[in-house]
Steps between C-alpha positions, in 0.01 A plus 500: 500500500705178539815692399440753778467224758809321370700827508382574854594149617849539352548839668346399832694173512200275530572202723261219413594304812389766746129436455511124471385317810619139526228238457348364823496125459407180685716201391330224314642163588509274196618141450859610408532691825358208701753266340786740587362550854631855509453831326587867538260755639556863404410800710508880466435809705509869430828643634321745729231260627494183707219304325637200309329334208568181307578528131592270212841408361458724195445812713801397719725457200400842360568677830656817365255722684665710769171547691492136608722248672481135408607165649461137424449217745556132449185314606467126567168325451562125530660271757421455866278788611724589799807506279323720239385733773855532643664549161257774399526669840880500479497631142261781604707591808813509281339752265350716775807722572525610135122516447337617820143389554518168313444297817191703578373454143542122516329515840614156616345326198815305417307207360305711251473299176611188683410180317514164675687252277 
């Protein structure tokens, strides 16, 4: 039976990436990230939909799936709160033209993950 499936997959041109949905992920801020004061956030959306989800670096790096678009966003978490807010807002606004809907997804929460140091 396995041989029949393998033969079918060869003939049909099975694409393993088509059915793989990127992992939905919430960043975990650890001591290393706090010390750096900055990290990358990764986002994806289906090419024919507007909903945006956050994912992890591994899913972002393996983004060979044509059903989804991906982007990464630099995100500051330490420093003066107003400065962190402005840097993250500017980074998000910069990405918006190439990844429509990111501003709406962030929803003004530019100090998310902020840590007072």
